[in-house]
C-alpha positions as semicolon CSV with decimal commas, in nm:
position;residue;x (nm);y (nm);z (nm)
1;M;0,000;0,000;0,000
2;K;0,113;0,349;-0,074
3;C;-0,063;0,606;0,139
4;L;-0,097;0,976;0,070
5;R;-0,260;1,212;0,314
6;R;-0,350;1,574;0,269
7;T;-0,414;1,798;0,566
8;A;-0,742;1,990;0,557
9;R;-0,744;2,367;0,539
10;P;-1,036;2,610;0,511
11;G;-1,201;2,563;0,172
12;A;-0,962;2,290;0,065
13;V;-1,048;1,934;-0,021
14;L;-0,941;1,682;0,240
15;V;-0,779;1,391;0,068
16;T;-0,695;1,072;0,254
17;A;-0,586;0,821;-0,004
18;C;-0,448;0,474;0,053
19;V;-0,406;0,330;-0,295
20;V;-0,283;-0,008;-0,409
21;A;0,083;0,027;-0,508
22;L;0,297;-0,195;-0,723
23;L;0,511;-0,483;-0,603
24;W;0,692;-0,425;-0,276
25;Q;0,623;-0,057;-0,211
26;A;0,532;-0,005;0,154
27;C;0,320;0,267;0,308
28;G;0,531;0,582;0,338
29;G;0,783;0,482;0,074
30;G;1,048;0,714;-0,050
31;G;1,399;0,787;0,058
32;N;1,666;1,043;0,047
33;G;1,655;1,275;-0,247
34;G;1,971;1,328;-0,438
35;S;2,149;1,637;-0,536
36;G;2,050;1,812;-0,852
37;G;1,873;2,128;-0,947
38;S;2,047;2,456;-0,986
39;D;1,995;2,585;-0,636
40;N;1,896;2,466;-0,296
41;G;1,571;2,570;-0,149
42;G;1,257;2,495;0,033
43;G;1,193;2,356;0,368
44;T;1,276;2,003;0,456
45;G;0,976;1,783;0,494
46;N;0,856;1,447;0,616
47;T;0,860;1,144;0,396
48;P;0,540;1,057;0,211
49;G;0,288;0,881;0,431
50;T;0,362;1,096;0,735
51;Q;0,072;1,320;0,826
52;T;0,170;1,684;0,845
53;T;-0,009;1,983;0,981
54;G;-0,087;2,252;0,728
55;T;-0,079;2,617;0,814
56;Q;-0,385;2,835;0,784
57;T;-0,345;3,112;0,535
58;T;-0,523;3,442;0,590
59;R;-0,675;3,535;0,257
60;T;-0,636;3,910;0,221
61;Q;-0,593;4,091;-0,105
62;A;-0,226;4,173;-0,155
63;A;-0,168;4,536;-0,076
64;G;0,003;4,718;-0,354
65;T;-0,038;4,447;-0,617
66;R;0,056;4,644;-0,923
67;T;-0,103;4,643;-1,264
68;P;0,111;4,880;-1,470
69;T;0,058;4,934;-1,839
70;R;0,289;4,732;-2,059
71;P;0,557;4,954;-2,214
72;P;0,480;5,042;-2,579
73;G;0,647;4,808;-2,822
74;S;0,709;4,531;-2,569
75;P;0,719;4,189;-2,737
76;T;0,465;3,922;-2,658
77;R;0,547;3,627;-2,431
78;P;0,459;3,258;-2,453
79;P;0,251;3,060;-2,246
80;G;-0,127;3,010;-2,315
81;S;-0,337;2,740;-2,164
82;P;-0,670;2,655;-2,334
83;P;-0,815;2,315;-2,238
84;L;-0,623;2,011;-2,351
85;T;-0,775;1,741;-2,567
86;Q;-0,649;1,400;-2,666
87;P;-0,830;1,199;-2,932
88;G;-0,917;0,842;-2,849
89;Q;-0,706;0,604;-2,649
90;T;-0,394;0,619;-2,864
91;G;-0,224;0,836;-3,122
92;T;-0,079;1,183;-3,108
93;P;-0,252;1,418;-2,861
94;T;-0,341;1,778;-2,923
95;P;-0,211;1,978;-2,624
96;A;-0,309;2,331;-2,543
97;P;-0,207;2,584;-2,807
98;T;0,100;2,769;-2,685
99;E;0,130;3,058;-2,926
100;A;0,249;3,382;-2,767
101;P;-0,043;3,594;-2,645
102;T;-0,042;3,971;-2,636
103;L;0,020;4,097;-2,285
104;S;-0,280;4,321;-2,220
105;P;-0,246;4,651;-2,034
106;D;-0,437;4,508;-1,738
107;A;-0,197;4,216;-1,686
108;I;-0,126;4,179;-1,315
109;F;0,233;4,217;-1,198
110;V;0,373;4,065;-0,877
111;F;0,700;4,168;-0,714
112;P;0,900;4,015;-0,424
113;G;0,716;4,061;-0,097
114;E;0,376;4,029;-0,266
115;S;0,152;3,722;-0,296
116;I;0,132;3,521;-0,617
117;A;-0,185;3,351;-0,491
118;D;-0,362;3,680;-0,420
119;A;-0,269;3,814;-0,762
120;A;-0,406;3,497;-0,924
121;R;-0,735;3,538;-0,735
122;S;-0,776;3,889;-0,868
123;A;-0,700;3,794;-1,231
124;P;-0,992;3,786;-1,477
125;D;-1,077;3,480;-1,684
126;G;-0,798;3,440;-1,940
127;G;-0,571;3,676;-1,745
128;I;-0,192;3,667;-1,714
129;V;-0,005;3,721;-1,388
130;V;0,356;3,830;-1,452
131;V;0,588;3,746;-1,162
132;A;0,908;3,952;-1,138
133;P;1,244;3,790;-1,056
134;G;1,292;3,707;-0,690
135;S;1,189;3,462;-0,420
136;Y;0,827;3,397;-0,316
137;S;0,640;3,193;-0,057
138;A;0,438;2,880;-0,136
139;V;0,118;2,914;-0,340
140;V;-0,208;2,753;-0,226
141;L;-0,523;2,772;-0,441
142;D;-0,851;2,626;-0,318
143;P;-1,175;2,554;-0,508
144;G;-1,343;2,875;-0,619
145;D;-1,034;3,091;-0,574
146;L;-0,990;3,174;-0,942
147;Q;-1,230;3,354;-1,174
148;G;-1,139;3,134;-1,472
149;S;-0,831;3,022;-1,663
150;V;-0,513;3,201;-1,551
151;T;-0,149;3,192;-1,666
152;L;0,126;3,251;-1,410
153;L;0,435;3,362;-1,603
154;A;0,781;3,386;-1,447
155;D;0,947;3,695;-1,598
156;I;1,302;3,555;-1,589
157;T;1,427;3,807;-1,846
158;G;1,281;4,098;-1,648
159;E;1,160;4,258;-1,971
160;F;0,800;4,302;-1,859
161;S;0,859;4,391;-1,494
162;E;1,155;4,616;-1,585
163;S;1,378;4,412;-1,354
164;P;1,728;4,267;-1,393
165;P;1,709;3,915;-1,538
166;A;1,708;3,646;-1,270
167;A;1,524;3,334;-1,158
168;V;1,172;3,340;-1,016
169;T;1,170;3,096;-0,723
170;I;0,887;2,962;-0,507
171;V;1,024;2,822;-0,183
172;A;0,811;2,611;0,050
173;R;0,857;2,622;0,426
174;S;0,894;2,303;0,630
175;T;0,520;2,316;0,709
176;D;0,400;2,367;0,350
177;Q;0,256;2,058;0,181
178;A;0,379;2,180;-0,158
179;A;0,555;2,474;-0,316
180;F;0,248;2,499;-0,539
181;E;-0,080;2,338;-0,432
182;G;-0,408;2,353;-0,623
183;F;-0,735;2,171;-0,562
184;G;-1,043;2,211;-0,778
185;Q;-0,863;2,424;-1,039
186;S;-0,926;2,445;-1,413
187;G;-0,731;2,608;-1,696
188;L;-0,422;2,703;-1,493
189;T;-0,074;2,735;-1,646
190;I;0,250;2,758;-1,443
191;D;0,535;2,872;-1,668
192;G;0,904;2,919;-1,595
193;F;0,930;2,888;-1,215
194;I;1,187;2,723;-0,991
195;L;1,000;2,538;-0,714
196;R;1,175;2,407;-0,403
197;G;1,056;2,207;-0,103
198;G;0,714;2,086;0,013
199;T;0,644;1,799;0,251
200;D;0,421;1,604;0,011
201;A;0,521;1,732;-0,334
202;G;0,681;2,017;-0,519
203;I;0,368;2,071;-0,731
204;L;0,042;1,912;-0,615
205;F;-0,295;1,915;-0,796
206;G;-0,615;1,734;-0,705
207;D;-0,962;1,729;-0,863
208;S;-0,836;1,963;-1,135
209;S;-0,844;1,983;-1,514
210;D;-0,662;2,149;-1,802
211;I;-0,344;2,211;-1,601
212;V;-0,014;2,300;-1,772
213;V;0,325;2,287;-1,597
214;R;0,596;2,406;-1,837
215;N;0,955;2,530;-1,832
216;C;0,977;2,468;-1,456
217;S;1,242;2,320;-1,225
218;V;1,108;2,117;-0,930
219;S;1,338;1,973;-0,665
220;N;1,407;1,904;-0,297
221;S;1,051;1,816;-0,197
222;G;0,979;1,564;0,075
223;G;0,754;1,375;-0,168
224;D;0,694;1,364;-0,541
225;G;0,811;1,630;-0,782
226;V;0,480;1,677;-0,969
227;H;0,177;1,493;-0,831
228;F;-0,176;1,468;-0,974
229;E;-0,483;1,310;-0,811
230;R;-0,820;1,261;-0,982
231;S;-0,739;1,516;-1,250
232;D;-0,794;1,535;-1,625
233;N;-0,606;1,679;-1,924
234;V;-0,277;1,771;-1,760
235;L;0,049;1,853;-1,937
236;V;0,401;1,851;-1,790
237;F;0,626;1,998;-2,057
238;N;0,996;2,088;-2,074
239;S;1,054;2,071;-1,701
240;L;1,347;1,955;-1,487
241;I;1,230;1,735;-1,198
242;S;1,517;1,623;-0,978
243;G;1,630;1,531;-0,628
244;N;1,286;1,477;-0,474
245;K;1,227;1,223;-0,195
246;G;0,935;1,067;-0,382
247;G;0,880;1,006;-0,752
248;G;0,926;1,240;-1,043
249;V;0,581;1,266;-1,206
250;T;0,301;1,065;-1,041
251;A;-0,064;1,032;-1,133
252;F;-0,346;0,864;-0,939
253;G;-0,687;0,833;-1,103
254;T;-0,582;1,088;-1,364
255;T;-0,689;1,088;-1,730
256;N;-0,489;1,226;-2,025
257;L;-0,158;1,299;-1,855
258;Q;0,097;1,419;-2,110
259;A;0,466;1,427;-2,015
260;I;0,677;1,570;-2,298
261;N;1,047;1,666;-2,308
262;N;1,112;1,650;-1,935
263;T;1,434;1,555;-1,757
264;I;1,344;1,339;-1,455
265;Y;1,662;1,277;-1,259
266;N;1,772;1,122;-0,930
267;N;1,435;1,106;-0,756
268;A;1,406;0,859;-0,469
269;D;1,107;0,680;-0,621
270;D;0,981;0,595;-0,970
271;G;1,044;0,843;-1,249
272;V;0,686;0,826;-1,384
273;L;0,411;0,637;-1,198
274;L;0,056;0,582;-1,326
275;S;-0,177;0,417;-1,075
276;V;-0,526;0,409;-0,923
277;D;-0,677;0,658;-0,679
278;E;-0,863;0,578;-0,355
279;N;-1,175;0,501;-0,562
280;Q;-0,982;0,247;-0,769
281;S;-0,999;0,469;-1,077
282;P;-0,692;0,410;-1,298
283;S;-0,477;0,670;-1,471
284;I;-0,562;0,612;-1,836
285;S;-0,461;0,757;-2,174
286;A;-0,118;0,878;-2,064
287;F;0,113;1,007;-2,338
288;L;0,494;1,013;-2,285
289;R;0,739;1,152;-2,542
290;N;1,099;1,278;-2,557
291;N;1,170;1,243;-2,183
292;I;1,500;1,158;-2,013
293;L;1,468;0,934;-1,705
294;N;1,796;0,874;-1,524
295;K;1,898;0,759;-1,174
296;N;1,542;0,732;-1,039
297;K;1,480;0,450;-0,789
298;P;1,366;0,185;-0,829
299;T;1,213;0,220;-1,177
300;G;1,189;0,471;-1,460
301;I;0,834;0,413;-1,593
302;V;0,572;0,223;-1,390
303;V;0,218;0,153;-1,512
304;D;-0,023;-0,019;-1,274
305;A;-0,157;-0,311;-1,479
306;G;-0,446;-0,359;-1,237
307;P;-0,719;-0,451;-1,256
308;P;-0,829;-0,183;-1,306
309;S;-0,545;-0,111;-1,547
310;S;-0,368;0,215;-1,621
311;L;-0,243;0,055;-1,944
312;D;-0,569;0,154;-2,111
313;G;-0,467;0,405;-2,377
314;F;-0,106;0,421;-2,253
315;D;0,117;0,560;-2,531
316;S;0,490;0,599;-2,469
317;D;0,786;0,621;-2,707
318;F;1,104;0,817;-2,788
319;N;1,222;0,827;-2,426
320;L;1,572;0,776;-2,286
321;N;1,516;0,556;-1,980
322;T;1,807;0,403;-1,792
323;D;1,590;0,298;-1,498
324;G;1,373;0,027;-1,652
325;Y;1,002;-0,047;-1,680
326;D;0,732;-0,207;-1,464
327;G;0,390;-0,300;-1,603
328;T;0,499;-0,203;-1,954
329;D;0,794;-0,257;-2,187
330;A;1,040;-0,036;-2,369
331;A;0,891;0,112;-2,686
332;A;1,045;0,074;-3,031
333;D;1,227;0,408;-3,021
334;D;1,322;0,412;-2,653
335;I;1,689;0,396;-2,562
336;A;1,879;0,315;-2,243
337;A;2,206;0,508;-2,249
338;D;2,391;0,752;-2,026
339;P;2,247;1,094;-2,120
340;L;2,590;1,252;-2,059
341;F;2,476;1,556;-1,866
342;I;2,755;1,809;-1,831
343;F;2,752;1,836;-1,448
344;P;2,423;1,711;-1,297
345;T;2,535;1,712;-0,934
346;G;2,619;2,079;-0,982
347;G;2,287;2,154;-1,150
348;D;2,404;2,159;-1,514
349;F;2,181;1,937;-1,727
350;H;2,307;2,052;-2,065
351;L;2,394;1,760;-2,293
352;A;2,749;1,674;-2,395
353;A;2,814;1,660;-2,768
354;A;2,835;1,279;-2,761
355;S;2,501;1,234;-2,582
356;R;2,262;0,993;-2,751
357;A;1,978;1,217;-2,635
358;I;2,074;1,466;-2,907
359;D;1,862;1,444;-3,223
360;R;1,675;1,148;-3,078
361;G;1,330;1,299;-3,025
362;T;1,018;1,307;-3,237
363;D;0,843;1,618;-3,362
364;E;0,512;1,432;-3,385
365;I;0,379;1,637;-3,097
366;D;0,182;1,961;-3,101
367;G;0,346;2,210;-3,336
368;D;0,347;2,488;-3,076
369;L;0,549;2,266;-2,843
370;V;0,796;2,195;-3,124
371;S;0,834;2,570;-3,183
372;A;0,889;2,629;-2,811
373;L;1,169;2,370;-2,802
374;K;1,334;2,514;-3,113
375;A;1,355;2,849;-2,931
376;R;1,559;2,684;-2,653
377;T;1,881;2,489;-2,615
378;T;2,032;2,174;-2,464
379;Q;2,387;2,291;-2,543
380;T;2,640;2,484;-2,337
381;D;2,714;2,713;-2,631
382;G;2,350;2,826;-2,637
383;S;2,282;2,702;-2,991
384;L;1,909;2,657;-3,047
385;D;1,764;2,313;-3,109
386;T;1,670;2,209;-3,461
387;L;1,498;1,905;-3,607
388;P;1,530;1,626;-3,515
389;L;1,462;1,742;-3,160
390;D;1,681;1,666;-2,862
391;L;1,537;1,476;-2,568
392;G;1,478;1,616;-2,222
393;Y;1,475;1,963;-2,070
394;H;1,568;2,259;-2,288
395;Y;1,719;2,570;-2,130
396;P;1,620;2,922;-2,231
397;P;1,887;3,076;-2,454
398;P;2,146;3,303;-2,289
399;I;2,004;3,643;-2,202
400;L;2,183;3,917;-2,392
401;T;2,202;4,241;-2,200
402;P;2,298;4,539;-2,419
403;T;2,524;4,802;-2,270
404;H;2,442;5,146;-2,406
405;A;2,739;5,334;-2,551
406;P;2,817;5,678;-2,411
407;R;2,717;5,975;-2,616
408;A;2,980;6,136;-2,835
409;T;3,153;6,421;-2,654
410;A;3,366;6,706;-2,778
411;T;3,686;6,789;-2,589
412;N;3,903;7,096;-2,637
413;T;4,264;7,023;-2,714
414;P;4,490;7,120;-2,421
415;R;4,737;7,404;-2,466
416;G;5,064;7,310;-2,625
417;T;4,906;7,057;-2,861
418;A;4,941;7,126;-3,229
419;T;4,611;7,228;-3,384
420;R;4,478;7,315;-3,721
421;S;4,405;7,668;-3,803
422;G;4,118;7,783;-3,594
423;G;4,241;7,666;-3,254
424;A;4,057;7,383;-3,078
425;T;4,055;7,027;-3,208
426;A;3,746;6,817;-3,146
427;T;3,799;6,454;-3,053
428;H;3,507;6,206;-3,041
429;T;3,447;5,892;-2,839
430;V;3,371;5,600;-3,069
431;P;3,048;5,429;-2,963
432;V;3,097;5,062;-2,876
433;T;2,801;4,831;-2,809
434;R;2,874;4,528;-2,594
435;T;2,660;4,229;-2,507
436;T;2,698;3,997;-2,218
437;S;2,539;3,659;-2,175
438;T;2,449;3,449;-1,874
439;P;2,756;3,236;-1,787
440;T;2,736;2,861;-1,828
441;P;2,826;2,657;-1,516
442;T;3,180;2,523;-1,532
443;P;3,233;2,146;-1,492
444;P;3,451;2,039;-1,196
445;A;3,825;2,052;-1,232
446;G;3,973;1,761;-1,416
447;K;3,677;1,689;-1,642
448;P;3,744;1,711;-2,013
449;T;3,616;2,004;-2,210
450;R;3,310;1,912;-2,416
451;T;3,290;1,987;-2,784
452;P;2,998;2,218;-2,865
453;K;2,698;2,062;-3,037
454;P;2,742;2,073;-3,416
455;T;2,496;2,278;-3,619
456;K;2,209;2,065;-3,743
457;T;2,034;2,089;-4,077
458;A;1,657;2,060;-4,083
459;K;1,516;1,753;-4,249
460;P;1,384;1,816;-4,602
């Protein structure tokens, strides 16, 4: 038996689930999470199966939550989260369109010291909440909190919030059940955040639908990295899920889970687990593509064969999985090879030039997801991905910060200097424009230098 308990809070759903697990898993399974992830964070938590006491959150509207007008000429940003659909039991799904929306003048901005949850509650249906670089407390959303679909966008470049580029981090305290917790939510997108800590999970959703987790890093939780219960149409895309004390991505009684281009590394339980909920409802119609699963314990991909069976509609292929399978077998295009991360224990999950994860993926996924991956990189030199796609997590390209050249100035020639007829000689400063990029982490001393990824030519 594998038992999961959720502590009740005002307005939240109380979940006490003891579900049938696979093989020898005991109640409260898990273990020590490994290193990994680019920074430490979060509170330390209890292992799964230990009941924790949640903290009551006073729900007051954030004072000073700002809604400035977007500067004229600002470019649009990605994320977008209409409902997901997946035709039938098999085949290629159709995830939420991810074309870049126009950031409306009434977009809500959140800055360090303010509440992401309160800003989300005040957002209109279809609204975007832009979160400026900095560190934030855990987010808890209960049924009825939101007015409709909402996108939470981490402004890591700082271009919208007029801030220096930096990470946007959500850090759970030791008493928080998750860094991000949502029950009874629909149409919510979480884009670009680093999430650390949580006693039960890094990201936890229950009784929810049309949820998108993309471009996130989730680590150091006391339970699973990303955990879904009794939810429908959920997408985990291009995320790094590492060093959690439970599994990587887990689903109980969840329909149409899509896990695409994630790196799931060194979690203390299964990399991906599909099983039944407390009502014995299986997790059906899961779709897995282009993921890297490495150093998860004990198994990479686990599907509860039941009865009832989570194999119904299960569709998985083009994954690099070194951790094996339970309840299913390797697909035709799966591989089991060292992904050759540059420096995973130091948080660098770029791929070495010799990695078999390069050019191994399929582009038979939603076209908007393909475009999003082609705007990112798996390489230390920042070169953007091209077809065929690389497997696993793709980093944003290096942020180029222009340095404005000084204005030309005229200086009188000092006395004693030869001049043309007329006296003073004007000298001008030559404008020089410089760009700087975000440095790439350096491998530990003694490791060989990796050759940059060669330029790829698109398939005809």
